[in-house]
Structure formats: C-alpha cells, structure tokens
C-alpha positions in Angstrom: -48.2 -116.8 -228.7 -47.1 -120.4 -229.1 -45.0 -120.3 -225.9 -48.0 -118.8 -224.0 -50.3 -121.6 -225.3 -47.8 -124.3 -224.3 -47.8 -122.8 -220.8 -51.6 -122.9 -220.7 -51.6 -126.5 -221.8 -49.1 -127.3 -219.1 -51.2 -125.5 -216.5 -54.3 -127.3 -217.6 -52.6 -130.7 -217.3 -51.3 -129.7 -213.8 -54.7 -128.5 -212.8 -56.3 -131.8 -214.0 -53.8 -133.9 -212.1 -54.2 -131.9 -208.9 -58.0 -132.1 -209.2 -57.9 -135.9 -209.6 -55.5 -136.2 -206.7 -57.7 -134.2 -204.5 -60.7 -136.3 -205.5 -58.9 -139.4 -204.7 -57.8 -138.0 -201.3 -61.4 -137.0 -200.6 -62.6 -140.5 -201.4 -60.0 -142.1 -199.0 -61.0 -139.7 -196.2 -64.7 -140.5 -196.7 -63.9 -144.2 -196.3 -61.8 -143.6 -193.2 -64.4 -141.4 -191.5 -67.1 -144.2 -191.7 -70.0 -141.9 -191.6 -72.0 -142.7 -194.7 -75.0 -140.4 -194.3 -73.0 -137.2 -193.4 -70.4 -137.9 -196.1 -73.1 -138.2 -198.8 -74.8 -135.0 -197.7 -71.5 -133.1 -197.6 -70.5 -134.6 -201.0 -73.7 -133.3 -202.6 -72.9 -129.8 -201.2 -69.3 -130.1 -202.6 -70.5 -131.1 -206.0 -72.8 -128.1 -206.0 -69.9 -125.8 -205.1 -67.8 -127.3 -207.9 -70.6 -126.6 -210.4 -70.7 -123.0 -209.2 -66.9 -122.8 -209.6 -67.1 -124.2 -213.2 -69.8 -121.9 -214.5 -69.4 -118.8 -212.3 -65.8 -118.5 -211.3 -63.8 -118.5 -208.1 -65.4 -115.6 -206.2 -68.9 -117.1 -206.1 -67.3 -120.4 -205.3 -65.4 -118.9 -202.3 -68.7 -117.4 -201.0 -70.4 -120.9 -201.3 -67.4 -122.4 -199.5 -67.7 -119.9 -196.6 -71.4 -120.7 -196.3 -70.6 -124.4 -196.3 -68.0 -124.0 -193.6 -70.5 -122.0 -191.5 -73.1 -124.7 -191.9 -70.6 -127.4 -190.8 -69.6 -125.3 -187.8 -73.2 -124.8 -186.7 -73.9 -128.5 -187.0 -70.8 -129.4 -184.9 -71.8 -126.8 -182.2 -75.3 -128.1 -182.1 -74.2 -131.7 -181.7 -71.7 -130.7 -179.0 -73.8 -128.3 -176.9 -77.3 -129.2 -177.8 -77.0 -133.0 -178.1 -74.0 -133.5 -175.9 -72.1 -135.5 -178.5 -68.4 -135.6 -179.1 -67.2 -133.7 -182.1 -66.5 -136.1 -185.0 -62.9 -135.0 -185.8 -62.7 -137.4 -188.6 -65.2 -135.3 -190.6 -63.1 -132.1 -190.3 -61.6 -132.7 -193.7 -64.8 -131.4 -195.2 -63.9 -127.9 -193.9 -60.8 -127.9 -196.2 -61.4 -130.3 -199.2 -64.2 -128.3 -200.9 -62.0 -125.2 -201.0 -59.0 -127.2 -202.3 -61.2 -128.9 -205.0 -62.6 -125.6 -206.0 -59.2 -124.0 -206.5 -57.8 -126.9 -208.5 -60.9 -127.0 -210.7 -60.7 -123.3 -211.3 -56.9 -123.6 -212.1 -57.8 -126.2 -214.7 -60.8 -124.4 -216.3 -59.0 -121.0 -216.3 -56.4 -122.5 -218.7 -59.1 -124.1 -220.8 -60.8 -120.7 -221.2 -57.5 -119.0 -222.0 -56.9 -121.6 -224.8 -60.4 -121.1 -226.1 -59.9 -117.4 -226.2 -56.6 -117.8 -228.0 -58.2 -120.0 -230.7 -61.1 -117.5 -231.1 -58.5 -114.7 -231.6 -56.6 -116.7 -234.1 -59.8 -117.6 -236.0 -60.8 -113.9 -236.0 -57.4 -112.9 -237.3 -57.6 -115.3 -240.1 -61.0 -114.1 -241.1 -59.9 -110.4 -240.9 -57.0 -111.2 -243.2 -59.3 -112.9 -245.7 -57.4 -116.2 -245.4 -60.3 -118.2 -243.9 -63.8 -118.7 -245.1 -66.4 -118.9 -242.3 -69.1 -120.6 -244.4 -67.0 -123.6 -245.5 -64.2 -123.6 -242.9 -61.7 -123.6 -245.8 -58.8 -121.3 -246.6 -59.4 -118.7 -249.3 -57.7 -117.4 -252.4 -55.5 -115.2 -250.3 -54.1 -118.2 -248.5 -54.0 -120.2 -251.8 -51.6 -117.7 -253.4 -49.4 -117.6 -250.3 -49.3 -121.3 -249.9 -48.8 -122.0 -253.6 -45.7 -119.8 -253.5 -44.3 -122.1 -250.8 -45.2 -125.2 -252.8 -43.6 -123.8 -255.9 -40.4 -122.8 -254.0 -40.2 -126.3 -252.5 -40.6 -127.8 -256.0 -37.8 -125.6 -257.3 -35.4 -126.5 -254.5 -36.0 -130.2 -254.1 -37.5 -131.2 -257.5 -40.8 -132.3 -256.0 -43.7 -132.0 -258.5 -46.5 -129.7 -257.6 -50.0 -129.9 -259.0 -53.2 -128.0 -258.4 -56.8 -129.3 -258.8 -59.5 -126.7 -259.5 -63.0 -128.0 -258.9 -66.3 -126.3 -260.0 -69.9 -127.3 -260.1 -71.0 -128.2 -263.6 -73.6 -125.8 -265.0 -73.8 -124.0 -261.7 -75.6 -120.9 -263.1 -78.4 -123.1 -264.5 -78.6 -125.1 -261.3 -78.7 -122.0 -259.1 -82.0 -120.9 -260.6 -83.6 -124.2 -259.6 -82.2 -124.4 -256.1 -83.4 -122.9 -252.9 -81.0 -121.2 -250.5 -81.1 -124.2 -248.2 -80.2 -126.5 -251.1 -77.4 -124.2 -252.1 -76.0 -124.2 -248.5 -76.2 -128.0 -248.5 -74.4 -128.3 -251.8 -71.5 -126.0 -250.6 -71.2 -128.0 -247.4 -71.3 -131.4 -249.1 -68.8 -130.4 -251.8 -66.4 -128.8 -249.3 -66.5 -131.9 -247.1 -66.0 -134.3 -250.0 -63.1 -132.3 -251.5 -61.4 -132.0 -248.2 -62.0 -135.7 -247.4 -60.5 -136.8 -250.7 -57.0 -135.4 -249.9 -54.1 -136.5 -247.9 -53.1 -134.9 -244.6 -50.3 -132.8 -246.3 -52.6 -131.6 -249.1 -54.5 -128.4 -248.6 -58.0 -127.5 -249.7 -59.2 -124.0 -250.5 -62.3 -122.2 -251.7 -61.5 -119.6 -254.4 -64.9 -118.3 -255.1 -68.2 -118.4 -253.2 -70.4 -116.8 -255.9 -69.4 -119.3 -258.6 -68.3 -122.1 -256.2 -64.7 -122.9 -257.0 -62.4 -125.0 -254.9 -58.7 -125.8 -255.3 -56.3 -128.3 -253.9 -52.5 -128.1 -253.7 -50.7 -131.4 -254.1 -47.2 -132.6 -254.0 -47.6 -134.9 -257.0 -47.4 -134.9 -260.7 -50.2 -134.5 -263.3 -51.1 -138.3 -263.4 -51.3 -138.4 -259.6 -53.5 -135.3 -259.7 -55.8 -137.0 -262.2 -56.2 -140.0 -259.8 -57.2 -137.6 -257.0 -59.6 -135.8 -259.3 -61.3 -139.1 -260.3 -61.5 -140.2 -256.6 -63.1 -136.8 -255.7 -65.7 -137.1 -258.5 -66.7 -140.6 -257.4 -67.0 -139.5 -253.7 -69.0 -136.4 -254.7 -71.4 -138.5 -256.8 -72.0 -140.9 -253.9 -72.7 -138.1 -251.5 -75.1 -136.4 -253.8 -77.1 -139.7 -254.3 -77.3 -140.1 -250.5 -78.4 -136.5 -249.8 -82.2 -136.1 -249.5 -82.2 -132.5 -250.6 -79.9 -132.9 -253.6 -80.7 -136.3 -255.0 -83.2 -135.1 -257.5 -80.9 -132.5 -259.0 -78.4 -133.4 -261.8 -75.4 -132.2 -259.9 -71.8 -133.1 -260.9 -68.4 -131.5 -260.7 -65.7 -130.7 -263.2 -62.0 -130.8 -262.2 -59.1 -129.1 -263.8 -55.6 -130.6 -263.2 -52.6 -128.4 -263.7 -49.0 -129.2 -262.9 -46.5 -126.5 -262.2 -44.3 -125.8 -265.2 -41.4 -123.5 -264.4 -40.8 -122.8 -268.1 -44.3 -121.6 -268.8 -45.5 -120.3 -265.4 -44.1 -117.4 -263.5 -46.3 -117.2 -260.3 -49.0 -119.0 -258.4 -51.7 -117.1 -260.3 -50.5 -118.8 -263.5 -50.9 -122.2 -261.9 -54.4 -121.3 -260.6 -55.6 -119.8 -263.9 -54.3 -122.8 -265.8 -56.3 -125.1 -263.5 -59.4 -123.0 -264.0 -58.9 -123.2 -267.8 -58.6 -127.0 -267.6 -62.0 -127.3 -266.0 -63.5 -126.3 -269.4 -62.1 -129.4 -271.0 -63.3 -131.9 -268.3 -66.1 -133.9 -269.6 
C-alpha cells in the first residue's frame, strides 16, 4: 500500500509539472501568434474543457475537444473559402494544446483521486477495527492498549520513563443532566482539541470512553513531567471554556490522573490505564 501511494504521489507531481509546462508553452504560442481576440476566445473554450476534465473525467473531455477542433476547422474553412483569407497557421496550436492540457490535468487529478480513496479506505479500516473514533478524530482504547504495549517495551529496553495521563470531566453525570446535546458535542470537541493541543508531536492522545468522557495521553516522561503536562492541560481547558459562548455559564473543569509505568507493580497496559483512572479520584 505504501509503495502504491508513493507511486501515486510521484504521478501527481509529474502530472502537475507537465500541466504547468503545457500552460507555459500555450502562453508562449499565444504571444507569438499575435492575434489577441482569437486567442482570448479559444482560451475561454480551453478553460471550459479543463473544467469538464476536472469534474467529469477524460471521456467527456475528449468529446468537448473534438467539438472544439470541429469548430476551429469550420472557422478556418469559412475564412479561406468564404472570406478568401489565408489560413492563420500560427493558430493551429489550438488544435493540439487543449487535448494535451486535458490529458496532463487528468493524469494529475487521477492520482489525487487515488490518494483520496486510499485515505478513505485507511480511515474506514481504522474505524472497523475500533481503533479510531469518528466523533473526536482520536484513537480509542483498542489503540491505546496496543500502543501502550509498545511504549512499555521501549521503556524496558532503553530505560525511558513512560507515563500516562487520564483526563475526565469533573462531575460529568451531574453536568449531563443540565446540558443539551449541542452543548455536549461542543464540550467533547473542545476537550479533545485542548488535550491533543497540549501534547508534543511524539505524544499520543486517545479517547477511552464516550459515555463517561475519558481521555488518555501516553508520554515518554516521568511522573513529574506528566504532572506539568496535566497542569498545562487544565489551564488550557479553563481558558477555552471561558471563551466558549455555549459553555461559559457552566461550571466545567477536568480532573487528571497521572500514572508512571512501574514494572515491579504493573504487568500490562491495562494496569497502567486503570492506575491512571484511579488517580483521577484524588485530583482536586
């Protein structure tokens, strides 16, 4: 899959470069032909063909190109036989360039569509495996357990401290009875954004429970470092709540449990997660 995506990225870049090259070539030929009115008219037709190519594909584009060629041929025949003018050979590039531009544009957009489809397939696969939450765009408990195993193994091999933060909404059950569905969605969105924004690039954020909103963060740090991140997250959350028009009148705050991996007392990622959940009870 990765090799296929790399090829598609390469094809997209090649298509873009060819398309820009053909645009530049068309511009040069327009200047050399020195027929402003006809060039503008033909350029408008070409832009229309490119729009058809982008939105409808190559077959409708080819049909439009054939019609455009037929129109140009009729114009040249009328000028030669009807108006007894010489054929303007310098304008013949318009018979070829629209087709070339259409193919290069299609080559580029085809790769874009392939990449979009690959991303959609990957997203669907993550959702099906339960590793990705559509509502918050965060990884779920399934992913947390898998990733925590990697964090713990890294800690064991290289002696790097691992800490998890578990974040919950204080008195959520009481708040839920006072909140509308819209306010609840806003709260989940704000909390997810704040928690994710408070971490470093190599720290990973998860949502463990949607019914009783519970988030978790895996960190390569010790307990004091986790406490600093917890305090930073609380402060950022308080600021966002005070700025949010739908939530400002509600007494909303978060509790954070900080748990460091202890190989002597913990056996698996569930122990780390459960200890973090227990620590939220002592956060005041």
